[in-house]
Structures are given as structure tokens and as C-alpha cells.
Wavefront OBJ file of the C-alpha trace (Angstrom):
o trace
v 0.000 0.000 0.000
v 1.029 3.604 -0.344
v 2.919 5.485 2.300
v 1.733 8.838 3.697
v 2.245 11.505 1.078
v 2.049 15.285 0.601
v -1.307 16.883 -0.014
v -0.949 17.824 -3.715
v -2.620 14.531 -4.179
v -3.910 14.389 -7.673
v -0.738 15.518 -9.445
v 2.338 13.428 -10.015
v 5.598 15.114 -10.928
v 7.565 12.816 -13.217
v 10.601 14.769 -14.444
v 13.068 13.570 -17.059
v 10.858 10.665 -18.044
v 11.179 8.982 -14.654
v 8.105 8.231 -12.568
v 8.762 10.501 -9.586
v 5.235 10.682 -8.196
v 4.534 12.186 -4.814
v 1.504 9.982 -4.315
v 3.164 6.598 -4.892
v 5.145 4.822 -2.209
v 7.744 3.470 -4.612
v 8.478 6.890 -6.066
v 10.491 9.559 -4.223
v 9.223 12.937 -3.046
v 10.694 16.065 -4.542
v 10.855 19.618 -3.295
v 8.497 22.445 -4.133
v 9.318 25.023 -6.752
v 8.917 28.732 -6.174
v 6.053 29.971 -8.324
v 6.301 33.629 -9.187
v 2.916 35.052 -8.309
v 1.328 37.622 -6.072
v 0.859 36.519 -2.436
v -2.774 36.192 -1.432
v -4.789 36.493 1.721
v -5.201 33.267 3.689
v -7.165 32.119 6.706
v -5.599 33.389 9.911
v -6.493 33.256 13.556
v -5.455 35.177 16.630
v -3.209 33.776 19.321
v -6.288 33.167 21.402
v -7.570 30.723 18.800
v -4.451 28.546 18.969
v -6.429 25.403 19.810
v -9.447 26.166 17.635
v -10.642 23.689 15.042
v -13.078 24.221 12.214
v -16.458 22.460 12.096
v -19.415 22.131 9.769
v -22.895 22.035 11.244
v -25.544 20.858 8.789
v -29.160 21.926 9.195
v -32.214 21.948 6.975
v -31.413 23.771 3.700
v -33.208 26.908 2.659
v -33.203 28.718 5.963
v -30.567 30.314 8.128
v -29.639 28.664 11.423
v -32.495 28.813 13.886
v -32.254 30.761 17.103
v -32.003 27.436 18.957
v -29.061 26.275 16.821
v -27.318 29.650 17.103
v -27.707 29.568 20.893
v -26.414 25.997 21.056
v -23.371 26.908 18.968
v -22.546 29.831 21.237
v -23.109 27.832 24.441
v -20.814 25.081 23.143
v -18.050 27.627 22.596
v -18.467 28.048 18.867
v -18.178 31.114 16.651
v -20.044 31.150 13.337
v -17.667 32.026 10.479
v -20.304 31.934 7.759
v -23.560 30.192 6.933
v -24.487 28.822 3.514
v -28.221 28.971 4.073
v -28.978 27.726 0.531
v -27.629 24.295 1.448
v -27.897 24.421 5.234
v -24.154 24.312 5.989
v -22.776 26.431 8.843
v -19.007 26.888 9.239
v -17.967 27.246 12.877
v -14.690 27.648 14.797
v -14.460 26.229 18.306
v -11.792 25.149 20.791
v -14.245 22.846 22.611
v -13.196 19.251 21.881
v -16.809 18.112 22.450
v -18.336 20.761 20.193
v -19.528 18.410 17.431
v -20.858 15.839 19.885
v -22.853 18.511 21.692
v -24.277 19.990 18.483
v -25.343 16.599 17.140
v -27.803 16.341 20.048
v -29.456 19.696 19.254
v -32.882 19.526 17.547
v -32.628 20.802 13.984
v -29.002 19.706 13.538
v -28.769 16.915 10.974
v -25.022 16.310 11.285
v -21.933 18.028 12.659
v -18.227 17.265 12.601
v -14.735 18.687 12.711
v -13.149 19.339 9.341
v -9.534 19.013 10.463
v -7.251 17.708 13.184
v -4.535 20.346 13.054
v -5.186 23.648 14.894
v -6.178 26.516 12.650
v -2.893 28.468 12.701
v -0.831 25.481 11.435
v -0.143 26.892 7.991
v 3.518 26.439 7.040
v 4.343 25.458 3.486
v 5.422 21.868 2.915
v 7.000 20.150 -0.082
v 4.382 19.653 -2.773
v 6.262 17.919 -5.576
v 7.584 19.959 -8.438
v 6.900 19.729 -12.160
v 9.586 19.349 -14.807
v 9.912 22.991 -15.823
v 10.828 23.821 -19.408
v 13.889 26.062 -19.590
v 13.813 29.328 -21.495
v 16.109 27.710 -24.054
v 13.712 24.778 -24.538
v 10.783 27.154 -25.011
v 12.726 29.310 -27.467
v 13.821 26.257 -29.451
v 10.274 24.917 -29.863
v 9.124 24.701 -33.455
v 5.600 24.043 -34.649
v 3.717 23.649 -37.883
v 1.548 26.403 -39.313
v -1.455 27.067 -37.108
v 0.097 25.476 -34.030
v 1.298 27.160 -30.870
v 5.066 26.670 -30.365
v 4.844 23.921 -27.726
v 1.894 22.094 -29.274
v 4.048 19.351 -30.902
v 4.906 18.207 -27.366
v 1.208 17.843 -26.482
v 0.521 14.248 -27.496
v -2.533 14.407 -25.250
v -4.388 16.708 -27.664
v -4.303 14.180 -30.498
v -5.175 11.365 -28.057
v -8.645 12.877 -27.582
v -8.840 14.461 -31.092
v -8.645 17.966 -29.647
v -6.324 18.996 -32.477
v -9.041 18.058 -34.983
v -11.720 19.692 -32.822
v -9.861 23.009 -32.984
v -10.320 23.049 -36.755
v -14.070 23.162 -36.087
v -14.351 25.155 -32.866
v -12.175 26.424 -30.027
v -15.143 26.619 -27.693
v -17.352 29.525 -26.668
v -16.202 32.464 -24.514
v -19.662 32.312 -22.958
v -18.684 29.050 -21.209
v -16.630 29.153 -17.987
v -14.723 26.304 -16.338
v -13.826 26.913 -12.690
v -10.607 25.354 -11.432
v -11.305 24.548 -7.765
v -7.714 24.072 -6.694
v -4.544 25.672 -5.271
v -5.033 28.944 -7.122
v -4.508 30.174 -10.678
v -1.914 32.667 -11.931
v -4.090 34.699 -14.268
v -1.113 36.838 -15.321
v 0.313 33.929 -17.345
v 0.316 34.859 -21.071
v -1.499 31.649 -21.989
v -4.190 32.118 -19.313
v -4.746 35.888 -19.228
v -6.700 36.066 -22.532
v -9.327 33.609 -21.265
v -9.469 34.420 -17.554
v -12.860 35.059 -15.922
v -12.120 37.387 -13.042
v -15.752 37.697 -11.998
v -16.027 33.959 -11.338
v -12.723 33.791 -9.413
v -12.285 33.913 -5.640
v -10.271 32.772 -2.636
v -12.288 30.363 -0.452
v -9.479 29.159 1.823
v -11.046 30.596 4.995
v -14.404 28.964 4.246
v -15.958 32.205 3.026
v -15.307 34.209 -0.157
v -12.370 36.616 -0.347
v -12.852 38.709 -3.495
v -9.768 40.914 -3.172
v -8.034 41.421 -6.496
v -5.622 38.548 -7.122
v -6.748 36.583 -4.062
v -7.196 33.538 -6.307
v -3.488 33.411 -7.197
v -0.994 31.037 -5.540
v 1.750 32.676 -3.526
v 5.390 32.103 -4.470
v 5.677 29.234 -1.978
v 2.430 27.496 -2.900
v 1.731 24.718 -5.365
v 1.599 25.476 -9.112
v -1.002 22.703 -9.460
v -4.059 24.878 -10.166
v -2.223 26.974 -12.750
v -1.126 23.814 -14.594
v -4.709 22.535 -14.609
v -6.061 25.868 -15.892
v -3.677 25.840 -18.851
v -4.594 22.292 -19.793
v -8.204 23.419 -20.002
v -8.032 26.798 -21.695
v -4.519 27.959 -22.599
v -5.187 30.395 -25.432
v -4.360 29.533 -29.038
v -2.393 32.738 -29.399
v 1.002 31.900 -30.868
v 2.485 31.640 -27.372
v 3.430 28.501 -25.469
v 0.885 25.675 -25.496
v -2.757 25.126 -26.454
v -5.554 24.088 -24.101
v -8.135 21.432 -24.934
v -10.786 24.186 -25.100
v -8.752 27.304 -25.934
v -11.792 29.450 -26.631
v -13.629 29.034 -23.315
v -13.132 31.020 -20.132
v -11.353 29.697 -17.061
v -11.744 30.876 -13.465
v -9.665 30.236 -10.361
v -11.379 29.225 -7.115
v -8.617 28.830 -4.538
v -9.480 26.318 -1.821
v -6.098 24.888 -0.740
v -4.399 26.529 2.230
v -0.634 27.186 2.239
v -0.016 23.683 3.585
v -1.805 22.266 0.555
v -4.842 21.043 2.522
v -8.266 21.136 0.866
v -10.559 21.396 3.879
v -14.335 20.920 3.791
v -15.325 24.500 4.554
v -13.195 25.769 1.650
v -14.530 23.158 -0.770
v -18.123 23.977 0.224
v -17.411 27.667 -0.347
v -15.918 26.852 -3.748
v -18.911 24.904 -5.007
v -21.396 27.480 -3.718
v -19.403 30.289 -5.328
v -19.336 28.427 -8.643
v -23.074 27.805 -8.396
v -23.824 31.490 -7.945
v -21.400 32.941 -10.499
v -22.464 31.334 -13.754
v -19.889 28.555 -13.859
v -20.679 25.817 -16.408
v -18.084 23.215 -15.374
v -15.991 22.724 -12.232
v -12.727 20.784 -12.179
v -11.791 19.081 -8.915
v -8.323 17.521 -8.931
v -8.043 16.843 -5.193
v -9.626 14.977 -2.333
v -11.132 16.780 0.634
v -8.782 16.564 3.628
v -7.997 15.155 6.085
v -9.617 11.809 5.208
v -8.849 10.101 1.910
v -12.058 8.128 2.450
v -14.865 9.544 4.612
v -16.854 6.798 6.327
v -20.527 7.526 6.850
v -20.661 5.377 10.002
v -18.350 7.924 11.678
v -20.389 10.979 12.751
v -17.615 13.498 12.058
v -16.792 12.091 8.624
v -20.496 11.761 7.781
v -20.898 15.494 8.370
v -18.133 16.228 5.867
v -19.764 13.967 3.268
v -23.104 15.682 3.909
v -21.653 19.178 3.536
v -19.714 18.576 0.312
v -22.600 16.563 -1.172
v -24.979 19.451 -0.541
v -22.554 21.927 -2.092
v -21.759 19.884 -5.211
v -25.427 19.079 -5.809
v -26.277 22.759 -5.415
v -23.697 23.644 -8.069
v -25.193 21.064 -10.415
v -28.728 22.314 -9.792
v -27.513 25.772 -10.743
v -26.081 24.515 -14.040
v -22.547 23.248 -13.391
v -21.114 19.886 -14.461
v -18.745 18.718 -11.713
v -15.689 16.747 -12.867
v -13.222 15.075 -10.462
v -9.990 13.091 -10.556
v -10.138 9.460 -9.444
v -6.837 9.445 -7.524
v -3.307 8.185 -7.916
v -2.910 5.082 -5.749
v -3.822 2.332 -8.257
v -6.753 1.479 -5.962
v -9.713 -0.548 -7.188
v -12.490 1.725 -5.954
v -15.015 -1.080 -6.577
v -13.177 -3.556 -4.323
v -14.758 -4.982 -1.185
v -12.066 -3.368 0.959
v -9.182 -0.923 0.617
v -6.431 -0.235 3.139
v -6.086 3.518 3.639
v -2.738 4.281 5.332
v -2.757 8.081 5.067
v -5.796 9.264 7.041
v -6.088 11.601 8.792
v -3.260 13.262 6.907
v -3.131 16.238 9.268
v -2.998 14.080 12.407
v -1.724 10.596 13.205
v -2.578 8.303 10.279
v -3.029 4.568 10.691
v -3.832 1.670 8.389
v -7.639 1.647 8.143
v -9.428 -1.072 6.224
v -12.436 0.620 4.635
v -15.368 -0.360 2.424
v -15.343 2.057 -0.560
v -19.080 1.583 -0.982
v -19.567 3.212 2.438
v -16.429 5.336 2.770
v -16.072 7.965 0.081
v -13.330 9.959 -1.589
v -15.069 13.349 -1.811
v -15.996 14.928 -4.141
v -14.817 12.144 -6.494
v -17.301 9.481 -5.386
v -20.293 11.733 -4.770
v -23.531 11.346 -6.749
v -23.564 13.249 -10.023
v -19.822 13.904 -10.141
v -17.970 12.776 -13.296
v -15.140 10.510 -12.070
v -12.049 10.443 -14.302
v -9.273 7.862 -14.685
v -5.942 8.655 -16.344
v -4.335 7.205 -19.472
v -0.823 7.500 -20.850
v 0.719 8.067 -24.271
v -0.053 4.468 -25.337
v -3.736 4.947 -24.410
v -3.438 2.502 -21.489
v -4.494 3.145 -17.918
v -1.750 5.122 -16.228
v 0.304 3.062 -13.785
v -0.919 5.112 -10.825
v -4.566 5.719 -11.766
v -7.332 4.479 -9.513
v -9.999 2.451 -11.269
v -13.204 0.510 -10.560
v -16.219 -0.821 -12.459
v -19.205 1.421 -11.854
v -17.017 4.124 -10.282
v -14.963 5.404 -13.225
v -17.129 7.300 -15.707
v -14.580 8.209 -18.403
v -10.839 8.296 -19.026
v -8.508 10.947 -20.418
v -4.782 11.618 -20.766
v -3.094 12.094 -17.404
v 0.384 11.005 -18.435
v 2.619 8.229 -17.157
v 6.285 7.391 -16.835
v 7.838 7.861 -20.273
v 9.467 4.459 -19.761
v 6.037 2.841 -19.372
v 4.240 4.747 -22.125
v 6.463 6.537 -24.641
v 4.773 9.045 -26.949
v 5.247 9.127 -30.705
v 7.683 11.788 -32.002
v 7.982 14.729 -32.000
v 6.693 14.536 -28.388
v 9.459 13.490 -26.018
v 7.783 13.179 -22.620
v 5.009 10.859 -21.500
v 3.833 13.551 -19.093
v 1.283 16.325 -19.643
v 2.403 19.820 -20.583
v 0.773 22.691 -18.727
v 1.187 26.305 -17.678
v 3.111 27.214 -14.520
v 3.095 30.430 -12.473
v 5.440 33.163 -13.551
v 4.902 32.685 -17.290
v 6.467 29.232 -17.395
v 5.469 25.827 -18.769
v 6.223 22.347 -17.499
v 5.286 18.676 -17.337
v 3.193 16.951 -14.674
v 1.244 13.707 -14.484
v -1.664 12.329 -12.463
v -5.392 11.934 -12.550
v -5.127 15.657 -11.736
v -4.127 16.102 -15.361
v -6.802 13.739 -16.715
v -9.712 15.496 -15.024
v -9.130 18.895 -16.730
v -9.130 17.191 -20.135
v -12.625 15.947 -19.354
v -13.728 19.291 -17.915
v -12.563 20.951 -21.123
v -14.425 18.457 -23.334
v -17.549 19.080 -21.225
v -17.014 22.800 -21.895
v -16.821 22.103 -25.646
v -20.106 20.166 -25.412
v -21.674 23.101 -23.553
v -20.319 25.427 -26.248
v -21.950 23.300 -28.962
v -25.196 22.897 -26.988
v -25.485 26.132 -24.981
v -28.876 25.290 -23.507
v -27.957 21.762 -22.419
v -28.523 20.889 -18.776
v -25.716 19.306 -16.738
v -27.490 15.957 -17.095
v -27.515 16.275 -20.898
v -23.873 17.423 -21.039
v -22.878 14.356 -19.022
v -25.005 12.058 -21.182
v -23.331 13.412 -24.324
v -19.893 13.161 -22.703
v -20.445 9.446 -22.039
v -22.211 8.681 -25.336
v -19.526 10.410 -27.419
v -16.589 8.795 -25.587
v -14.541 6.297 -27.599
v -15.172 2.855 -26.140
v -11.884 1.481 -24.826
v -11.692 -2.238 -24.017
v -10.065 -3.641 -20.896
v -6.307 -4.008 -20.960
v -5.881 -7.709 -20.087
v -3.432 -8.632 -18.743
v -2.368 -5.251 -17.403
v 1.365 -5.426 -16.755
v 2.353 -1.803 -17.187
v 5.952 -2.163 -15.985
v 6.619 -5.363 -17.930
v 7.835 -7.381 -14.950
v 5.546 -10.336 -15.659
v 3.157 -9.547 -12.803
v -0.388 -8.247 -13.244
v -0.572 -4.720 -11.819
v -4.367 -4.306 -11.853
v -7.412 -6.263 -13.027
v -9.970 -4.629 -15.304
v -13.586 -5.771 -15.083
v -16.412 -5.054 -17.508
v -17.089 -4.843 -21.226
v -15.624 -2.811 -24.059
v -18.409 -0.285 -23.700
v -18.085 0.133 -19.948
v -15.335 -1.127 -17.682
v -13.345 -0.371 -14.572
v -10.282 1.118 -16.302
v -11.885 3.482 -18.808
v -15.556 3.745 -17.837
v -17.658 4.607 -20.897
v -14.430 5.236 -22.792
v -11.845 7.902 -23.595
v -13.383 11.346 -24.079
v -13.626 12.659 -27.635
v -13.192 16.411 -28.198
v -13.994 16.209 -31.914
v -17.352 14.586 -31.248
v -18.026 17.313 -28.684
v -17.938 20.025 -31.363
v -19.514 18.081 -34.240
v -22.398 16.119 -32.694
l 1 2 3 4 5 6 7 8 9 10 11 12 13 14 15 16 17 18 19 20 21 22 23 24 25 26 27 28 29 30 31 32 33 34 35 36 37 38 39 40 41 42 43 44 45 46 47 48 49 50 51 52 53 54 55 56 57 58 59 60 61 62 63 64 65 66 67 68 69 70 71 72 73 74 75 76 77 78 79 80 81 82 83 84 85 86 87 88 89 90 91 92 93 94 95 96 97 98 99 100 101 102 103 104 105 106 107 108 109 110 111 112 113 114 115 116 117 118 119 120 121 122 123 124 125 126 127 128 129 130 131 132 133 134 135 136 137 138 139 140 141 142 143 144 145 146 147 148 149 150 151 152 153 154 155 156 157 158 159 160 161 162 163 164 165 166 167 168 169 170 171 172 173 174 175 176 177 178 179 180 181 182 183 184 185 186 187 188 189 190 191 192 193 194 195 196 197 198 199 200 201 202 203 204 205 206 207 208 209 210 211 212 213 214 215 216 217 218 219 220 221 222 223 224 225 226 227 228 229 230 231 232 233 234 235 236 237 238 239 240 241 242 243 244 245 246 247 248 249 250 251 252 253 254 255 256 257 258 259 260 261 262 263 264 265 266 267 268 269 270 271 272 273 274 275 276 277 278 279 280 281 282 283 284 285 286 287 288 289 290 291 292 293 294 295 296 297 298 299 300 301 302 303 304 305 306 307 308 309 310 311 312 313 314 315 316 317 318 319 320 321 322 323 324 325 326 327 328 329 330 331 332 333 334 335 336 337 338 339 340 341 342 343 344 345 346 347 348 349 350 351 352 353 354 355 356 357 358 359 360 361 362 363 364 365 366 367 368 369 370 371 372 373 374 375 376 377 378 379 380 381 382 383 384 385 386 387 388 389 390 391 392 393 394 395 396 397 398 399 400 401 402 403 404 405 406 407 408 409 410 411 412 413 414 415 416 417 418 419 420 421 422 423 424 425 426 427 428 429 430 431 432 433 434 435 436 437 438 439 440 441 442 443 444 445 446 447 448 449 450 451 452 453 454 455 456 457 458 459 460 461 462 463 464 465 466 467 468 469 470 471 472 473 474 475 476 477 478 479 480 481 482 483 484 485 486 487 488 489 490 491 492 493 494 495 496 497 498 499 500 501 502 503 504 505 506 507 508 509 510
């Protein structure tokens, strides 16, 4: 099983063609790079709050907290940070260790639980895993054919989903916005700036919206993950750098990861609600909600987190957004009877827990209505790290893999995925983090083609238009003679590729 790993959990950094993935036990960790971006405001507390934790209290949606619930929160030593009355989720800070237990006994409270184990002020930057950054010389030396951006020949992933052919028909509509719910987006990047939707961008790290200018950007010490994802989706076709899968749509940054790289429930809830209320058409979610990799509904604290994020994601879908999420990087069979989770809680003292993935959920990945995405490599096979599972995986898309395992056809040289990086740079990363934005972008192309389509119809078209991909059997990705994962299902729907590999050309022609 995997060892405890840093919190940039959906992205694998695999420089120089070697599989150096932060989320895999057999691959080494690597240090964080310094992204050149404007520092942003983050959640802070006073010295008096040194032992405070954050909680969600879930009540009946549609109304604010009742006087009884407000009184109970105060009497239990809680302070309301914000209340999302639309979905009945209240964010509270309290230093009372029994706060959630007390609130669960209050009439009108449907569930309550702590969202973290570490005290609120614990916000020092940790190593996140760095991408393979292209040097200025490599960028300057890039040569492309007529009509291509300079780095496009290195983007084998575009041809893998026929995005290059799709661009001859449509680049996508500027009326469609994809929100990157992530570590922040550097909107000053020359490939992102032309398509950036400032009005739909926000910092949600504290659990409530911070709309200060630039608050959605990662600081210099924070992960470049969200910026990479944003470029994969909508890097402009502008003669500079690379090309996104949907280079004509808008992209927004919703920052939910704190400086430690944790994606806590209150921030994720804020992100989905913000997207719901700011005209977002697609959300990309390349993370799991900390501190539990799997949240078990028979645990009252973890159940409250599942309840809160479920309410928020469903609200976003009701308001018109298709929610897309990465399946994870541990080569887990998410349809297995049991999985050993060795990393939870990742902000406390983790232990090996044996969980039932039908009752313990990776959120938002395994929530109802969310499009769950597995990763493929340059040979169109399941990536060595990608989670899988019949009935769990909906579709697959390029997420990259070790170049040794899956070598792309020339002129591409790396089996990883090219993306934008803060400070006007470009670099390679891999992970289901990189697969999910490919799917989000194809969903945006479908929405561009069918502007009045509901989220349900966009998802139906996404699945129907996917290229059926049969099981890889036997699956021996490293060639050592041992089966590395077992695929179940048929050509038209299976545990490795779901309904198939997404098809960008079909998205703009059907």
C-alpha cells in the first residue's frame, strides 16, 4: 500500500521521463518550486484561537440557522464564520473538543463534525512535488507547424482525444466558464490571461469568499497545481506557449487549498457554492477533501463532511454546473470490497484503516452526479498510478505516465502532460489531476456546442460520445511479468476506462 504523502494529491511530478510521483510509495518525493505570483490572503487566527478547530454544522437547507441552533453553537463555545443557508451548511470555529458531539444532540441539527485535526494556525508550506519545468532555451527552441502554438508538438494528449481536430471546427465559446477549484490560478500567465474570468474567481481558503483582487493566485511558496490545470483546459491559441483542450472558453480560479496544501471541507463547500452562484458551467476538482482520503458515513464526524460537500456539489449542479473530479493516484480498485487507507487523517496521526469504498467515500470524487475520471498515458493505457473501478470510473482521459512505461510518438518526447506554470512558465506533470481537466474541457466544448444543455444532458453526451476502450488484459504496465491491476467489464463500460476515452472532436460536431 502507499505510504503517507504530501497533499498535492492528484498531481504526479515525473521529471526527465522517470516516474517521480509524490503519491506513490515506490516513487520519491521532490521539493516544491517557487512559483512567481502575487501573495494572497489566507485564513488566519489570533493567538487566542491557537487550539481552535473548524467544524461544519448541517441543518435543513433553505433557511438560516435557527435561534435554537445559534444559541447551542454559542453555548458550546463556537463562533459562526459563515452560513451557507442555501444548502444548510454552517461553518464554525471552536476550541471545545466536544463541540460536534454537543451539536449533534441539538434539535434541527442533521449532522456536525470537525473538518480538520490540526489547529487553525498550522499553515507552514510543505514540499508539494515539483513539475519538470521547461527552460527558457527549450521554449525558445520549440518549433511548430503552421497554425500550431510553439509547444503544441509536445502535447501528445491533444491528439489522443482528437482535440487537435476539434480546434479546426471550434475552439469553444467564450460564454462558457470552467472553474478550477484548486490551489489557485496565476491569471497573469500569457497563456491564461486572454481567457481568464475574473468575476467567477475567488479565494475560499477561509471557508468564506475573499474577493480581493488577485486573491485567487498562488503565492510564491504554494503549489503550481491549479495553474497547470487551468492551462490544460483553456490555454489560449495565441502563438504563445501551449494550447488548451478548449482554448476558446473562459477559465476561473477558485482557490481552496491553504498554504499547507490542505483542501478542507469549509473551503470546498465555499468553492462549489461560489461556482453555483457565479455562472460557472463546469468545475474541475483535482483533489480529495482533507484530512480523510475516504470519509466513512458510520463515523459521525466524517459523515458530516460527506453531507456538507454533497450538498454543495449538488447545489452547483442544480444551478447549471457539471462537476468533474480526478479518481486518484494510488492504483486502488475503488469497486473492491475493501481498501487499506494508510494516510488518514493526513493532518494528524494516520493509521492503516481497512475501509469499504461503498460506504467510505473519496469526496468529491465518489459523490452522486460527479464525473469521475481515470488517467491514461501516451499508449492509451491506464496510467500506472490511476485508480480504477467498475461502476465508479465514468470516463478516461490523458493524465500522463512514466515515459518508460508509455512513450509518446515523435515529436513529443515526454510521457507527461504539458501545462502552464506560475510566472509565465510551462512544465510537465502527471496524475489523474491532469486527466480530469481534459474531461472538464471536453464538457465545456459540449456546452459550447449545446449552450442550452442541462448538466445531465452534457454528461449524457460526454459518455455517449466517448470512444469505447476495451479492458487491458493482462495489465502489466511495468513489464515485470506480474499483473498490476485487473480490469472488469465490457468494451463499452469497464473499470479502467468507464464509458471510454473522451472525444473532443465529437463534442464540437455532434
